[in-house]
PyMOL commands that place a pseudoatom at each C-alpha (Angstrom):
pseudoatom trace, name=CA, resn=MET, resi=1, chain=A, elem=C, hetatm=0, pos=[0.000, 0.000, 0.000]
pseudoatom trace, name=CA, resn=ASN, resi=2, chain=A, elem=C, hetatm=0, pos=[1.766, 3.132, -1.211]
pseudoatom trace, name=CA, resn=GLU, resi=3, chain=A, elem=C, hetatm=0, pos=[-0.774, 5.862, -0.768]
pseudoatom trace, name=CA, resn=ILE, resi=4, chain=A, elem=C, hetatm=0, pos=[-3.767, 6.398, 1.481]
pseudoatom trace, name=CA, resn=LYS, resi=5, chain=A, elem=C, hetatm=0, pos=[-6.697, 7.966, -0.317]
pseudoatom trace, name=CA, resn=PRO, resi=6, chain=A, elem=C, hetatm=0, pos=[-8.961, 10.099, 1.887]
pseudoatom trace, name=CA, resn=ASP, resi=7, chain=A, elem=C, hetatm=0, pos=[-12.192, 8.801, 0.368]
pseudoatom trace, name=CA, resn=GLU, resi=8, chain=A, elem=C, hetatm=0, pos=[-11.283, 5.102, 0.446]
pseudoatom trace, name=CA, resn=ILE, resi=9, chain=A, elem=C, hetatm=0, pos=[-12.434, 2.754, 3.174]
pseudoatom trace, name=CA, resn=TYR, resi=10, chain=A, elem=C, hetatm=0, pos=[-9.814, 0.538, 4.791]
pseudoatom trace, name=CA, resn=THR, resi=11, chain=A, elem=C, hetatm=0, pos=[-9.856, -2.481, 7.076]
pseudoatom trace, name=CA, resn=THR, resi=12, chain=A, elem=C, hetatm=0, pos=[-7.969, -2.701, 10.353]
pseudoatom trace, name=CA, resn=GLU, resi=13, chain=A, elem=C, hetatm=0, pos=[-5.431, -4.893, 8.557]
pseudoatom trace, name=CA, resn=ASP, resi=14, chain=A, elem=C, hetatm=0, pos=[-4.821, -2.166, 5.966]
pseudoatom trace, name=CA, resn=ALA, resi=15, chain=A, elem=C, hetatm=0, pos=[-4.528, 0.463, 8.703]
pseudoatom trace, name=CA, resn=ARG, resi=16, chain=A, elem=C, hetatm=0, pos=[-2.140, -1.728, 10.649]
pseudoatom trace, name=CA, resn=ASN, resi=17, chain=A, elem=C, hetatm=0, pos=[0.110, -2.173, 7.624]
pseudoatom trace, name=CA, resn=PHE, resi=18, chain=A, elem=C, hetatm=0, pos=[0.067, 1.525, 6.808]
pseudoatom trace, name=CA, resn=LEU, resi=19, chain=A, elem=C, hetatm=0, pos=[0.765, 2.678, 10.382]
pseudoatom trace, name=CA, resn=LYS, resi=20, chain=A, elem=C, hetatm=0, pos=[3.223, -0.177, 11.049]
pseudoatom trace, name=CA, resn=VAL, resi=21, chain=A, elem=C, hetatm=0, pos=[1.639, -1.075, 14.380]
pseudoatom trace, name=CA, resn=SER, resi=22, chain=A, elem=C, hetatm=0, pos=[0.367, -4.313, 15.896]
pseudoatom trace, name=CA, resn=GLN, resi=23, chain=A, elem=C, hetatm=0, pos=[-3.215, -5.557, 15.857]
pseudoatom trace, name=CA, resn=ARG, resi=24, chain=A, elem=C, hetatm=0, pos=[-3.387, -4.867, 19.577]
pseudoatom trace, name=CA, resn=THR, resi=25, chain=A, elem=C, hetatm=0, pos=[-2.342, -1.237, 19.056]
pseudoatom trace, name=CA, resn=ILE, resi=26, chain=A, elem=C, hetatm=0, pos=[-5.031, -0.739, 16.402]
pseudoatom trace, name=CA, resn=LYS, resi=27, chain=A, elem=C, hetatm=0, pos=[-7.616, -2.111, 18.842]
pseudoatom trace, name=CA, resn=ARG, resi=28, chain=A, elem=C, hetatm=0, pos=[-6.404, 0.291, 21.544]
pseudoatom trace, name=CA, resn=TYR, resi=29, chain=A, elem=C, hetatm=0, pos=[-6.621, 3.221, 19.108]
pseudoatom trace, name=CA, resn=LEU, resi=30, chain=A, elem=C, hetatm=0, pos=[-10.166, 2.236, 18.171]
pseudoatom trace, name=CA, resn=LYS, resi=31, chain=A, elem=C, hetatm=0, pos=[-11.322, 1.791, 21.783]
pseudoatom trace, name=CA, resn=ALA, resi=32, chain=A, elem=C, hetatm=0, pos=[-9.708, 5.057, 22.881]
pseudoatom trace, name=CA, resn=GLY, resi=33, chain=A, elem=C, hetatm=0, pos=[-11.283, 6.934, 19.982]
pseudoatom trace, name=CA, resn=ILE, resi=34, chain=A, elem=C, hetatm=0, pos=[-7.925, 7.919, 18.508]
pseudoatom trace, name=CA, resn=ILE, resi=35, chain=A, elem=C, hetatm=0, pos=[-9.065, 6.396, 15.235]
pseudoatom trace, name=CA, resn=HIS, resi=36, chain=A, elem=C, hetatm=0, pos=[-12.724, 6.894, 14.386]
pseudoatom trace, name=CA, resn=ALA, resi=37, chain=A, elem=C, hetatm=0, pos=[-14.216, 3.907, 12.587]
pseudoatom trace, name=CA, resn=TYR, resi=38, chain=A, elem=C, hetatm=0, pos=[-17.502, 2.275, 11.707]
pseudoatom trace, name=CA, resn=LYS, resi=39, chain=A, elem=C, hetatm=0, pos=[-18.396, -1.284, 12.493]
pseudoatom trace, name=CA, resn=VAL, resi=40, chain=A, elem=C, hetatm=0, pos=[-19.888, -3.158, 9.554]
pseudoatom trace, name=CA, resn=GLY, resi=41, chain=A, elem=C, hetatm=0, pos=[-20.769, -6.811, 9.921]
pseudoatom trace, name=CA, resn=GLY, resi=42, chain=A, elem=C, hetatm=0, pos=[-18.746, -7.088, 13.115]
pseudoatom trace, name=CA, resn=ARG, resi=43, chain=A, elem=C, hetatm=0, pos=[-15.613, -5.614, 11.536]
pseudoatom trace, name=CA, resn=TYR, resi=44, chain=A, elem=C, hetatm=0, pos=[-14.224, -2.113, 11.665]
pseudoatom trace, name=CA, resn=ARG, resi=45, chain=A, elem=C, hetatm=0, pos=[-14.012, 0.066, 8.558]
pseudoatom trace, name=CA, resn=ILE, resi=46, chain=A, elem=C, hetatm=0, pos=[-11.808, 3.145, 8.627]
pseudoatom trace, name=CA, resn=TRP, resi=47, chain=A, elem=C, hetatm=0, pos=[-11.921, 6.117, 6.272]
pseudoatom trace, name=CA, resn=GLY, resi=48, chain=A, elem=C, hetatm=0, pos=[-8.605, 7.047, 4.696]
pseudoatom trace, name=CA, resn=ARG, resi=49, chain=A, elem=C, hetatm=0, pos=[-8.933, 10.595, 5.984]
pseudoatom trace, name=CA, resn=GLU, resi=50, chain=A, elem=C, hetatm=0, pos=[-8.852, 9.223, 9.549]
pseudoatom trace, name=CA, resn=LEU, resi=51, chain=A, elem=C, hetatm=0, pos=[-5.534, 7.521, 8.892]
pseudoatom trace, name=CA, resn=LEU, resi=52, chain=A, elem=C, hetatm=0, pos=[-4.147, 10.648, 7.261]
pseudoatom trace, name=CA, resn=ARG, resi=53, chain=A, elem=C, hetatm=0, pos=[-5.321, 12.737, 10.204]
pseudoatom trace, name=CA, resn=LEU, resi=54, chain=A, elem=C, hetatm=0, pos=[-3.503, 10.418, 12.572]
pseudoatom trace, name=CA, resn=VAL, resi=55, chain=A, elem=C, hetatm=0, pos=[-0.155, 10.752, 10.808]
pseudoatom trace, name=CA, resn=SER, resi=56, chain=A, elem=C, hetatm=0, pos=[-0.417, 14.464, 10.021]
pseudoatom trace, name=CA, resn=PRO, resi=57, chain=A, elem=C, hetatm=0, pos=[2.198, 16.841, 11.447]
pseudoatom trace, name=CA, resn=GLU, resi=58, chain=A, elem=C, hetatm=0, pos=[-0.509, 18.887, 13.192]
pseudoatom trace, name=CA, resn=VAL, resi=59, chain=A, elem=C, hetatm=0, pos=[-1.512, 15.912, 15.318]
pseudoatom trace, name=CA, resn=GLU, resi=60, chain=A, elem=C, hetatm=0, pos=[2.114, 15.264, 16.244]
pseudoatom trace, name=CA, resn=GLU, resi=61, chain=A, elem=C, hetatm=0, pos=[2.639, 18.905, 17.194]
pseudoatom trace, name=CA, resn=LYS, resi=62, chain=A, elem=C, hetatm=0, pos=[-0.486, 18.831, 19.335]
pseudoatom trace, name=CA, resn=ALA, resi=63, chain=A, elem=C, hetatm=0, pos=[0.692, 15.663, 21.095]
pseudoatom trace, name=CA, resn=VAL, resi=64, chain=A, elem=C, hetatm=0, pos=[4.123, 17.165, 21.780]
pseudoatom trace, name=CA, resn=GLY, resi=65, chain=A, elem=C, hetatm=0, pos=[2.482, 20.295, 23.201]
pseudoatom trace, name=CA, resn=ILE, resi=66, chain=A, elem=C, hetatm=0, pos=[0.270, 18.245, 25.512]
pseudoatom trace, name=CA, resn=TYR, resi=67, chain=A, elem=C, hetatm=0, pos=[3.271, 16.197, 26.648]
pseudoatom trace, name=CA, resn=ARG, resi=68, chain=A, elem=C, hetatm=0, pos=[5.321, 19.322, 27.430]
pseudoatom trace, name=CA, resn=ARG, resi=69, chain=A, elem=C, hetatm=0, pos=[2.493, 20.928, 29.404]
pseudoatom trace, name=CA, resn=LEU, resi=70, chain=A, elem=C, hetatm=0, pos=[1.998, 17.735, 31.373]
pseudoatom trace, name=CA, resn=LYS, resi=71, chain=A, elem=C, hetatm=0, pos=[5.731, 17.494, 32.043]
pseudoatom trace, name=CA, resn=GLU, resi=72, chain=A, elem=C, hetatm=0, pos=[5.874, 21.076, 33.355]
pseudoatom trace, name=CA, resn=LYS, resi=73, chain=A, elem=C, hetatm=0, pos=[2.794, 20.547, 35.511]
pseudoatom trace, name=CA, resn=THR, resi=74, chain=A, elem=C, hetatm=0, pos=[4.352, 17.406, 36.980]
pseudoatom trace, name=CA, resn=LYS, resi=75, chain=A, elem=C, hetatm=0, pos=[7.622, 19.226, 37.703]
pseudoatom trace, name=CA, resn=LYS, resi=76, chain=A, elem=C, hetatm=0, pos=[5.740, 21.960, 39.563]
pseudoatom trace, name=CA, resn=LYS, resi=77, chain=A, elem=C, hetatm=0, pos=[3.819, 19.400, 41.629]
pseudoatom trace, name=CA, resn=ILE, resi=78, chain=A, elem=C, hetatm=0, pos=[7.027, 17.606, 42.565]
pseudoatom trace, name=CA, resn=GLU, resi=79, chain=A, elem=C, hetatm=0, pos=[8.725, 20.863, 43.547]
pseudoatom trace, name=CA, resn=LYS, resi=80, chain=A, elem=C, hetatm=0, pos=[5.882, 21.599, 45.998]
pseudoatom trace, name=CA, resn=TRP, resi=81, chain=A, elem=C, hetatm=0, pos=[6.539, 18.362, 47.854]
for i in range(1, 81): cmd.bond("trace and resi %d" % i, "trace and resi %d" % (i + 1))
show_as sticks, trace
zoom trace
């Protein structure tokens, strides 16, 4: 799979291969709502735009910002002890 098309529908297997993660990780992403999907016939179907959103630089920047804020907050809490 070379390119993810935003308007294509992919299986969890396709998503796993594209993201290079395990089946267990895909399940965690689905349960946590990190990847939004639809269940059809007992199986998840994922829009390509969801996969692209997940790997976009904006999402990474947002995650780094959240991590840094959490790190600073933790440092301040520890200093108070």
